[in-house]
C-alpha positions in Angstrom: 15.3 16.4 16.8 13.3 15.3 19.8 14.5 12.3 21.8 13.5 9.0 20.2 10.4 7.6 21.7 10.1 4.1 23.2 6.9 2.3 22.0 7.7 -0.8 24.0 6.0 0.8 27.0 2.8 1.3 25.1 0.1 -1.2 26.0 -1.1 -2.6 22.6 -4.6 -3.1 24.0 -5.1 0.7 24.0 -5.2 0.4 20.2 -8.2 -2.0 20.2 -10.9 0.8 20.1 -9.5 2.0 16.7 -9.9 -1.6 15.3 -13.4 -1.7 16.6 -14.1 1.6 14.7 -12.8 0.2 11.4 -16.3 -0.8 10.4 -17.5 2.8 10.6 -14.9 4.2 8.3 -14.5 4.8 4.6 -11.1 5.3 2.8 -10.7 6.7 -0.7 -8.0 5.2 -3.0 -6.5 6.4 -6.2 -3.8 4.3 -7.9 -2.6 1.6 -10.2 -5.0 -1.4 -10.0 -3.1 -4.6 -10.9 -4.2 -8.2 -11.6 -1.8 -10.5 -9.7 -1.7 -13.8 -11.5 -0.2 -16.8 -9.7 0.9 -20.0 -11.2 1.7 -22.7 -8.6 3.6 -25.9 -9.1 6.6 -28.0 -8.2 10.1 -28.5 -9.6 11.5 -32.0 -9.9 13.8 -31.7 -12.9 15.8 -29.4 -15.1 15.0 -28.8 -18.7 17.3 -30.6 -21.2 16.9 -27.6 -23.6 18.4 -25.0 -21.2 19.6 -24.9 -17.5 16.3 -23.9 -16.2 13.8 -25.6 -13.9 10.7 -27.3 -15.3 7.6 -26.3 -13.2 4.8 -28.9 -13.1 1.8 -26.6 -12.7 -1.0 -27.8 -10.4 -3.1 -24.6 -10.0 -3.3 -20.9 -10.9 -5.3 -18.0 -9.5 -5.8 -14.3 -9.8 -5.9 -11.7 -7.0 -6.2 -7.9 -6.9 -2.8 -6.2 -6.6 -1.5 -2.7 -6.3 -4.3 -0.3 -5.4 -6.6 -3.3 -5.7 -4.7 -5.0 -2.9 -5.0 -1.8 -0.8 -8.8 -2.0 -1.4 -8.8 -5.7 -0.4 -7.0 -5.1 2.8 -9.3 -2.3 3.9 -12.3 -4.4 3.1 -10.8 -7.4 4.9 -10.3 -5.2 8.0 -13.9 -4.2 7.9 -13.7 -0.7 6.3 -15.4 0.6 3.2 -13.7 2.0 0.1 -14.1 4.5 -2.7 -11.6 3.7 -5.5 -10.4 5.5 -8.7 -8.1 4.0 -11.3 -7.9 2.6 -14.8 -8.5 -0.8 -16.4 -7.9 -1.8 -20.0 -10.8 -2.8 -22.2 -9.8 -6.4 -22.1 -10.5 -9.6 -20.2 -8.3 -8.7 -17.2 -10.0 -5.3 -17.0 -13.4 -6.9 -16.9 -12.2 -9.3 -14.2 -11.0 -6.5 -12.0 -14.2 -4.5 -12.3 -16.4 -7.6 -11.7 -14.3 -8.7 -8.7 -14.7 -5.3 -7.1 -18.4 -5.2 -7.8 -19.0 -8.6 -6.2 -17.5 -7.0 -3.0 -20.0 -4.2 -3.2 -17.6 -1.6 -4.4 -18.8 1.2 -6.7 -16.6 1.0 -9.8 -17.8 4.2 -11.4 -14.3 5.8 -10.7 -12.5 3.1 -12.7 -12.0 4.5 -16.2 -11.8 1.9 -19.0 -9.2 2.8 -21.7 -9.3 1.3 -25.2 -5.9 0.2 -26.4 -4.4 0.1 -23.0 -3.7 -3.3 -21.4 -4.7 -3.9 -17.9 -1.6 -4.2 -15.7 -1.0 -7.9 -15.0 1.9 -9.5 -13.1 2.3 -13.2 -13.5 4.4 -15.0 -10.8 5.4 -18.6 -11.1 5.9 -20.2 -7.7 7.3 -23.6 -6.9 7.7 -25.0 -3.4 6.7 -21.6 -2.0 9.5 -19.9 -3.9 9.3 -17.4 -6.7 10.8 -18.9 -9.9 10.1 -16.0 -12.3 7.8 -13.0 -12.9 6.6 -11.5 -16.1 4.6 -8.4 -16.6 2.0 -7.2 -19.2 1.5 -3.4 -18.9 1.7 0.1 -20.3 3.6 2.6 -18.1 2.6 5.7 -20.1 0.4 8.3 -18.5 -3.4 7.6 -18.6 -5.5 9.9 -20.9 -6.8 13.3 -19.8 -10.3 11.9 -20.0 -9.4 9.1 -17.6 -7.9 11.6 -15.2 -11.1 13.6 -15.3 -13.2 10.5 -14.5 -11.1 9.6 -11.5 -11.0 13.2 -10.2 -14.7 13.8 -10.7 -15.6 10.6 -8.9 -13.4 11.4 -5.9 -14.8 15.0 -5.8 -18.3 13.6 -5.6 -17.4 12.0 -2.3 -15.0 14.8 -0.9 -17.4 15.8 1.8 -17.7 12.3 3.3 -14.1 11.0 3.3 -11.4 11.7 5.9 -8.5 9.8 4.4 -7.3 9.3 0.8 -4.6 6.8 -0.2 -2.4 7.3 -3.2 -1.2 3.9 -4.3 1.6 4.7 -6.8 3.1 1.8 -8.8 4.3 4.1 -11.6 2.0 2.4 -14.1 0.5 5.7 -15.4 -2.4 6.5 -13.2 -0.6 8.9 -10.9 0.2 11.9 -13.0 1.5 15.3 -11.9 -1.7 17.1 -13.0 -4.0 14.6 -11.4 -2.2 14.6 -8.1 -2.0 18.4 -7.9 -5.8 18.5 -8.3 -6.3 15.8 -5.8 -4.0 17.4 -3.2 -5.7 20.8 -3.7 -9.0 19.2 -3.1 -7.8 17.3 0.0 -6.3 20.4 1.6 -9.5 22.4 1.0 -11.6 19.6 2.6 -9.2 18.6 5.4 -8.7 15.2 4.0 -5.5 13.4 5.1 -3.6 12.0 2.1 -1.5 8.9 2.7 1.0 8.0 -0.1 2.7 4.7 -0.9 5.3 6.3 -3.1 7.4 5.6 -6.2 10.8 7.3 -6.3 10.4 8.9 -9.7 7.3 10.7 -8.5 8.5 12.0 -5.1 8.1 15.6 -6.2 4.5 15.0 -7.0 3.5 14.3 -3.3 4.3 17.7 -1.8 1.5 18.5 0.7 0.5 14.9 1.4 -0.1 14.2 5.1 2.1 11.2 5.3 4.4 9.3 2.9 5.6 5.7 3.5 8.9 5.1 1.6 11.0 2.0 2.3 14.6 2.4 3.3 16.0 2.3 -0.3 13.4 4.9 -1.5 14.1 7.1 1.5 17.8 7.0 0.8 17.4 7.8 -2.8 14.8 10.6 -2.3 16.7 12.3 0.5 20.1 11.9 -1.1 21.4 10.3 2.2 22.7 6.8 2.3 20.9 5.2 5.3 23.2 2.8 7.2 22.8 3.8 10.9 20.5 5.7 13.2 22.1 9.0 12.6 21.8 8.8 8.8 18.2 7.4 9.2 17.2 10.5 11.2 18.9 12.9 8.8 17.1 11.3 5.9 13.7 11.4 7.7 14.2 15.1 8.6 15.3 15.9 5.0 12.2 14.2 3.6 9.9 16.1 5.9 11.3 19.4 4.8 11.4 18.3 1.1 7.8 17.0 1.0 6.1 19.5 3.2 4.3 16.5 4.8 3.2 16.2 8.4 4.9 12.9 8.8 7.2 10.4 7.0 7.0 6.7 7.9 10.1 4.8 6.7 9.5 1.0 6.5 12.7 -0.8 7.3 11.9 -4.5 6.8 13.4 -6.6 9.6 14.3 -3.4 11.5 10.7 -2.3 11.8 9.6 1.2 11.0 10.6 4.8 11.9 8.1 7.6 12.1 9.2 11.2 11.7 6.7 13.9 12.6 6.9 17.6 12.1 8.2 19.3 15.2 11.1 16.8 15.6 9.3 13.9 17.1 10.8 10.5 16.1 9.2 7.1 16.9 11.1 3.9 16.2 8.8 0.9 16.0 10.6 -2.5 16.3 9.6 -5.3 14.0 7.3 -8.0 15.3 9.2 -11.2 15.2 7.7 -13.6 12.7 8.9 -16.0 10.1 9.0 -14.3 6.7 7.7 -16.3 3.7 6.9 -13.5 1.2 7.0 -9.7 1.3 4.7 -9.4 -1.8 2.0 -6.8 -0.9 3.4 -5.9 2.5 3.6 -2.2 1.5 -0.1 -2.4 0.5 -0.9 -3.8 3.9 1.0 -1.0 5.7 -0.6 1.8 3.8 -4.1 0.4 4.0 -3.9 -0.3 7.8 -2.3 3.1 8.3 -5.0 4.9 6.4 -7.9 3.0 8.0 -6.5 3.6 11.5 -6.2 7.3 10.8 -9.7 7.4 9.5 -10.8 5.6 12.7 -9.3 8.4 14.8 -5.8 7.1 15.6 -2.8 9.4 15.8 0.1 9.0 13.4 2.2 6.9 15.9 -0.8 4.7 16.9 -1.7 4.1 13.3 1.9 3.3 12.4 2.1 0.7 15.2 -1.1 -1.0 14.0 0.3 -1.0 10.4 3.5 -2.6 11.8 1.5 -5.4 13.4 -0.5 -5.9 10.1 2.7 -6.1 8.0 4.1 -8.8 10.4 1.1 -10.9 9.7 1.1 -10.6 5.9 4.7 -11.5 5.4 3.9 -14.9 6.7 1.6 -15.5 3.8 2.9 -16.7 0.4 1.4 -14.5 -2.4 -0.5 -11.3 -2.3 -2.2 -11.5 1.1 -4.6 -9.5 3.3 -5.1 -9.1 7.0 -8.3 -9.1 8.9 -9.5 -7.5 12.2 -9.4 -10.8 14.1 -5.8 -11.5 13.2 -4.6 -8.0 14.4 -6.8 -8.3 17.5 -5.2 -11.7 18.3 -1.7 -10.2 18.0 -2.6 -7.2 20.2 -4.1 -9.4 22.9 -1.4 -12.0 22.8 -3.9 -14.7 21.8 -2.3 -15.7 18.5 -0.9 -19.2 18.5 
């Protein structure tokens, strides 16, 4: 593979024109839209009934998660979205649709399925620490009718979008048949497909432009245990060949990111030093910033560096968070306090 590239020599300010162009871009999203429910409180005693903490609740709130959080990040960064997914015919499904509508999003591409619960994750947080999480969901494949609604909606916009995100949380929206149709459409219309993957679906993504596994997912999908630079590079090359993608971006937590591009080019992007409070939603922030940057004209390496800066900001926020243009601009210019 080509000699590793040093991004430390890149002037971050050269990326500012892409950020300025965010407001002129639209990104399409297909994926699992989740209602993130947070219960906040404090712990001062242990239950006499069992050795578990008693959380005195002082507030609770709901936020869009999964593909919904990808949408929130893109909107927060100044971009526009087109979104396809599924909601249950229940209170949470209504909340998701109404929340998106209030942000000016067309919800025609969100199919409502009777008898299917809207995916909801409830996290109990005390003193900024997760105490427990419980989920309400169905992980079975969505109906053929729902798949047709999503595909038809995206096809209606296929001539106007440059980048499409697959936000796969393995909650039933991303099926083999739906994704094959989506990728065929994307290739025909020169649309870049960016995938936030789930391990069990890796063989679905063949032909996507760029896939963004974390280290554990990359190890499992490539069959190579990543523990040093050599195994990392072998895994990246393996995934490129296996997926047929143009690029693979492996997110590596405190070690930053590594971008593998066809032709043997490797770019290691060091982590931006920040205090980490919560990694919830960091993957959504990476894929949304990456996609929006590509739609704004950035190359894969430039878009990956911007995504790295965005991830560094969001891990400093407790709960599902979003990043805005001003925050990234401040980091790039060195103005952040």
